[in-house]
KOLGU-4560 file (N, C-alpha, C; in nm, 3 decimals, padded with zeros to 5 digits):
<recs>
<n_xx: -01.190 n_yy: 02.268 n_zz: -01.797 ca_xx: -01.178 ca_yy: 02.264 ca_zz: -01.915 c_xx: -01.126 c_yy: 02.053 c_zz: -01.983 mol: A seq: 1 type: UNK>
<n_xx: -01.167 n_yy: 02.003 n_zz: -02.057 ca_xx: -01.120 ca_yy: 01.884 ca_zz: -02.088 c_xx: -01.080 c_yy: 01.896 c_zz: -02.177 mol: A seq: 2 type: UNK>
<n_xx: -00.932 n_yy: 01.797 n_zz: -02.182 ca_xx: -00.884 ca_yy: 01.792 ca_zz: -02.271 c_xx: -00.858 c_yy: 01.662 c_zz: -02.306 mol: A seq: 3 type: UNK>
<n_xx: -00.842 n_yy: 01.656 n_zz: -02.469 ca_xx: -00.802 ca_yy: 01.470 ca_zz: -02.538 c_xx: -00.712 c_yy: 01.466 c_zz: -02.606 mol: A seq: 4 type: UNK>
<n_xx: -00.659 n_yy: 01.341 n_zz: -02.598 ca_xx: -00.543 ca_yy: 01.318 ca_zz: -02.680 c_xx: -00.539 c_yy: 01.199 c_zz: -02.755 mol: A seq: 5 type: UNK>
<n_xx: -00.509 n_yy: 01.161 n_zz: -02.902 ca_xx: -00.590 ca_yy: 01.013 ca_zz: -02.901 c_xx: -00.457 c_yy: 00.980 c_zz: -02.955 mol: A seq: 6 type: UNK>
<n_xx: -00.424 n_yy: 00.820 n_zz: -02.962 ca_xx: -00.280 ca_yy: 00.803 ca_zz: -02.975 c_xx: -00.346 c_yy: 00.654 c_zz: -03.064 mol: A seq: 7 type: UNK>
<n_xx: -00.213 n_yy: 00.655 n_zz: -03.171 ca_xx: -00.285 ca_yy: 00.546 ca_zz: -03.247 c_xx: -00.139 c_yy: 00.467 c_zz: -03.305 mol: A seq: 8 type: UNK>
<n_xx: -00.177 n_yy: 00.354 n_zz: -03.325 ca_xx: 00.000 ca_yy: 00.263 ca_zz: -03.361 c_xx: -00.073 c_yy: 00.221 c_zz: -03.519 mol: A seq: 9 type: UNK>
<n_xx: 00.073 n_yy: 00.286 n_zz: -03.607 ca_xx: -00.027 ca_yy: 00.234 ca_zz: -03.766 c_xx: 00.092 c_yy: 00.125 c_zz: -03.745 mol: A seq: 10 type: UNK>
<n_xx: 00.231 n_yy: 00.086 n_zz: -03.746 ca_xx: 00.293 ca_yy: 00.003 ca_zz: -03.792 c_xx: 00.413 c_yy: -00.072 c_zz: -03.674 mol: A seq: 11 type: UNK>
<n_xx: 00.392 n_yy: -00.177 n_zz: -03.682 ca_xx: 00.471 ca_yy: -00.241 ca_zz: -03.609 c_xx: 00.620 c_yy: -00.338 c_zz: -03.660 mol: A seq: 12 type: UNK>
<n_xx: 00.711 n_yy: -00.321 n_zz: -03.620 ca_xx: 00.840 ca_yy: -00.366 ca_zz: -03.679 c_xx: 00.842 c_yy: -00.530 c_zz: -03.627 mol: A seq: 13 type: UNK>
<n_xx: 00.892 n_yy: -00.653 n_zz: -03.685 ca_xx: 00.941 ca_yy: -00.788 ca_zz: -03.660 c_xx: 00.832 c_yy: -00.831 c_zz: -03.712 mol: A seq: 14 type: UNK>
<n_xx: 00.716 n_yy: -00.794 n_zz: -03.816 ca_xx: 00.615 ca_yy: -00.877 ca_zz: -03.857 c_xx: 00.485 c_yy: -00.911 c_zz: -03.763 mol: A seq: 15 type: UNK>
<n_xx: 00.506 n_yy: -00.840 n_zz: -03.626 ca_xx: 00.377 ca_yy: -00.804 ca_zz: -03.552 c_xx: 00.254 c_yy: -00.749 c_zz: -03.609 mol: A seq: 16 type: UNK>
<n_xx: 00.123 n_yy: -00.825 n_zz: -03.542 ca_xx: 00.012 ca_yy: -00.769 ca_zz: -03.562 c_xx: -00.036 c_yy: -00.671 c_zz: -03.476 mol: A seq: 17 type: UNK>
<n_xx: -00.115 n_yy: -00.548 n_zz: -03.580 ca_xx: -00.123 ca_yy: -00.472 ca_zz: -03.459 c_xx: -00.276 c_yy: -00.555 c_zz: -03.393 mol: A seq: 18 type: UNK>
<n_xx: -00.386 n_yy: -00.574 n_zz: -03.464 ca_xx: -00.529 ca_yy: -00.632 ca_zz: -03.432 c_xx: -00.630 c_yy: -00.528 c_zz: -03.454 mol: A seq: 19 type: UNK>
<n_xx: -00.742 n_yy: -00.530 n_zz: -03.405 ca_xx: -00.840 ca_yy: -00.445 ca_zz: -03.496 c_xx: -00.853 c_yy: -00.315 c_zz: -03.322 mol: A seq: 20 type: UNK>
<n_xx: -00.784 n_yy: -00.304 n_zz: -03.254 ca_xx: -00.776 ca_yy: -00.197 ca_zz: -03.164 c_xx: -00.662 c_yy: -00.140 c_zz: -03.190 mol: A seq: 21 type: UNK>
<n_xx: -00.642 n_yy: -00.045 n_zz: -03.262 ca_xx: -00.522 ca_yy: 00.032 ca_zz: -03.314 c_xx: -00.522 c_yy: 00.188 c_zz: -03.247 mol: A seq: 22 type: UNK>
<n_xx: -00.598 n_yy: 00.211 n_zz: -03.155 ca_xx: -00.609 ca_yy: 00.344 ca_zz: -03.129 c_xx: -00.694 c_yy: 00.353 c_zz: -02.985 mol: A seq: 23 type: UNK>
<n_xx: -00.611 n_yy: 00.496 n_zz: -02.919 ca_xx: -00.707 ca_yy: 00.479 ca_zz: -02.775 c_xx: -00.657 c_yy: 00.657 c_zz: -02.731 mol: A seq: 24 type: UNK>
<n_xx: -00.793 n_yy: 00.675 n_zz: -02.696 ca_xx: -00.816 ca_yy: 00.837 ca_zz: -02.664 c_xx: -00.780 c_yy: 00.871 c_zz: -02.500 mol: A seq: 25 type: UNK>
<n_xx: -00.707 n_yy: 00.917 n_zz: -02.504 ca_xx: -00.671 ca_yy: 00.975 ca_zz: -02.315 c_xx: -00.755 c_yy: 01.123 c_zz: -02.296 mol: A seq: 26 type: UNK>
<n_xx: -00.868 n_yy: 01.062 n_zz: -02.148 ca_xx: -00.910 ca_yy: 01.226 ca_zz: -02.186 c_xx: -00.875 c_yy: 01.298 c_zz: -02.012 mol: A seq: 27 type: UNK>
<n_xx: -00.853 n_yy: 01.392 n_zz: -02.031 ca_xx: -00.810 ca_yy: 01.481 ca_zz: -01.888 c_xx: -00.884 c_yy: 01.586 c_zz: -01.872 mol: A seq: 28 type: UNK>
<n_xx: -00.977 n_yy: 01.562 n_zz: -01.749 ca_xx: -01.048 ca_yy: 01.661 ca_zz: -01.723 c_xx: -01.044 c_yy: 01.729 c_zz: -01.631 mol: A seq: 29 type: UNK>
<n_xx: -01.030 n_yy: 01.852 n_zz: -01.575 ca_xx: -00.980 ca_yy: 01.995 ca_zz: -01.533 c_xx: -01.071 c_yy: 02.012 c_zz: -01.429 mol: A seq: 30 type: UNK>
<n_xx: -01.097 n_yy: 01.874 n_zz: -01.311 ca_xx: -01.187 ca_yy: 01.929 ca_zz: -01.249 c_xx: -01.138 c_yy: 02.004 c_zz: -01.078 mol: A seq: 31 type: UNK>
<n_xx: -01.033 n_yy: 02.072 n_zz: -01.093 ca_xx: -00.951 ca_yy: 02.130 ca_zz: -00.963 c_xx: -01.077 c_yy: 02.248 c_zz: -00.924 mol: A seq: 32 type: UNK>
<n_xx: -01.065 n_yy: 02.310 n_zz: -00.782 ca_xx: -01.154 ca_yy: 02.368 ca_zz: -00.780 c_xx: -01.050 c_yy: 02.498 c_zz: -00.819 mol: A seq: 33 type: UNK>
<n_xx: -01.084 n_yy: 02.636 n_zz: -00.775 ca_xx: -00.981 ca_yy: 02.761 ca_zz: -00.829 c_xx: -00.941 c_yy: 02.765 c_zz: -00.659 mol: A seq: 34 type: UNK>
<n_xx: -00.835 n_yy: 02.874 n_zz: -00.692 ca_xx: -00.756 ca_yy: 02.868 ca_zz: -00.564 c_xx: -00.826 c_yy: 02.931 c_zz: -00.485 mol: A seq: 35 type: UNK>
<n_xx: -00.809 n_yy: 02.913 n_zz: -00.325 ca_xx: -00.860 ca_yy: 03.001 ca_zz: -00.246 c_xx: -00.758 c_yy: 03.104 c_zz: -00.198 mol: A seq: 36 type: UNK>
<n_xx: -00.841 n_yy: 03.207 n_zz: -00.089 ca_xx: -00.789 ca_yy: 03.303 ca_zz: -00.041 c_xx: -00.681 c_yy: 03.274 c_zz: 00.067 mol: A seq: 37 type: UNK>
<n_xx: -00.545 n_yy: 03.337 n_zz: 00.066 ca_xx: -00.499 ca_yy: 03.313 ca_zz: 00.178 c_xx: -00.481 c_yy: 03.355 c_zz: 00.333 mol: A seq: 38 type: UNK>
<n_xx: -00.524 n_yy: 03.332 n_zz: 00.371 ca_xx: -00.524 ca_yy: 03.414 ca_zz: 00.546 c_xx: -00.408 c_yy: 03.432 c_zz: 00.595 mol: A seq: 39 type: UNK>
<n_xx: -00.340 n_yy: 03.550 n_zz: 00.639 ca_xx: -00.240 ca_yy: 03.551 ca_zz: 00.685 c_xx: -00.214 c_yy: 03.510 c_zz: 00.789 mol: A seq: 40 type: UNK>
<n_xx: -00.285 n_yy: 03.487 n_zz: 00.907 ca_xx: -00.339 ca_yy: 03.415 ca_zz: 01.007 c_xx: -00.252 c_yy: 03.274 c_zz: 00.989 mol: A seq: 41 type: UNK>
<n_xx: -00.302 n_yy: 03.253 n_zz: 00.914 ca_xx: -00.244 ca_yy: 03.086 ca_zz: 00.850 c_xx: -00.075 c_yy: 03.096 c_zz: 00.840 mol: A seq: 42 type: UNK>
<n_xx: -00.068 n_yy: 03.175 n_zz: 00.808 ca_xx: 00.104 ca_yy: 03.192 ca_zz: 00.763 c_xx: 00.189 c_yy: 03.237 c_zz: 00.878 mol: A seq: 43 type: UNK>
<n_xx: 00.091 n_yy: 03.307 n_zz: 00.938 ca_xx: 00.203 ca_yy: 03.354 ca_zz: 01.062 c_xx: 00.197 c_yy: 03.199 c_zz: 01.151 mol: A seq: 44 type: UNK>
<n_xx: 00.120 n_yy: 03.135 n_zz: 01.162 ca_xx: 00.073 ca_yy: 03.048 ca_zz: 01.259 c_xx: 00.194 c_yy: 02.944 c_zz: 01.196 mol: A seq: 45 type: UNK>
<n_xx: 00.187 n_yy: 02.909 n_zz: 01.077 ca_xx: 00.301 ca_yy: 02.857 ca_zz: 01.025 c_xx: 00.437 c_yy: 02.863 c_zz: 01.054 mol: A seq: 46 type: UNK>
<n_xx: 00.465 n_yy: 02.992 n_zz: 01.077 ca_xx: 00.627 ca_yy: 03.021 ca_zz: 01.078 c_xx: 00.633 c_yy: 03.024 c_zz: 01.248 mol: A seq: 47 type: UNK>
<n_xx: 00.569 n_yy: 03.045 n_zz: 01.317 ca_xx: 00.548 ca_yy: 03.047 ca_zz: 01.454 c_xx: 00.588 c_yy: 02.893 c_zz: 01.458 mol: A seq: 48 type: UNK>
<n_xx: 00.539 n_yy: 02.777 n_zz: 01.390 ca_xx: 00.598 ca_yy: 02.667 ca_zz: 01.405 c_xx: 00.698 c_yy: 02.627 c_zz: 01.399 mol: A seq: 49 type: UNK>
<n_xx: 00.727 n_yy: 02.670 n_zz: 01.277 ca_xx: 00.924 ca_yy: 02.630 ca_zz: 01.206 c_xx: 01.010 c_yy: 02.710 c_zz: 01.287 mol: A seq: 50 type: UNK>
<n_xx: 00.980 n_yy: 02.766 n_zz: 01.335 ca_xx: 01.030 ca_yy: 02.863 ca_zz: 01.475 c_xx: 01.048 c_yy: 02.828 c_zz: 01.625 mol: A seq: 51 type: UNK>
<n_xx: 00.962 n_yy: 02.720 n_zz: 01.623 ca_xx: 00.957 ca_yy: 02.693 ca_zz: 01.761 c_xx: 01.074 c_yy: 02.592 c_zz: 01.842 mol: A seq: 52 type: UNK>
<n_xx: 01.117 n_yy: 02.628 n_zz: 01.978 ca_xx: 01.282 ca_yy: 02.568 ca_zz: 01.988 c_xx: 01.210 c_yy: 02.439 c_zz: 02.027 mol: A seq: 53 type: UNK>
<n_xx: 01.096 n_yy: 02.354 n_zz: 02.064 ca_xx: 01.057 ca_yy: 02.262 ca_zz: 02.073 c_xx: 01.075 c_yy: 02.118 c_zz: 01.971 mol: A seq: 54 type: UNK>
<n_xx: 01.068 n_yy: 02.236 n_zz: 01.816 ca_xx: 01.101 ca_yy: 02.196 ca_zz: 01.726 c_xx: 01.242 c_yy: 02.126 c_zz: 01.658 mol: A seq: 55 type: UNK>
<n_xx: 01.366 n_yy: 02.207 n_zz: 01.778 ca_xx: 01.446 ca_yy: 02.201 ca_zz: 01.730 c_xx: 01.522 c_yy: 02.299 c_zz: 01.650 mol: A seq: 56 type: UNK>
<n_xx: 01.478 n_yy: 02.379 n_zz: 01.584 ca_xx: 01.467 ca_yy: 02.478 ca_zz: 01.488 c_xx: 01.511 c_yy: 02.677 c_zz: 01.516 mol: A seq: 57 type: UNK>
</recs>
């Protein structure tokens, strides 16, 4: 899903001029890939590394 936000400046204080470009558009493109399946073997491997006495834990 793509989202767009438009910003515009309508007035400034202190006598400053805005100029010809008073608006901007921010486009956010959702290009994330869908989540992958969790392999419980990966989780077990991670836990074993966390409890490894060689790492001082």
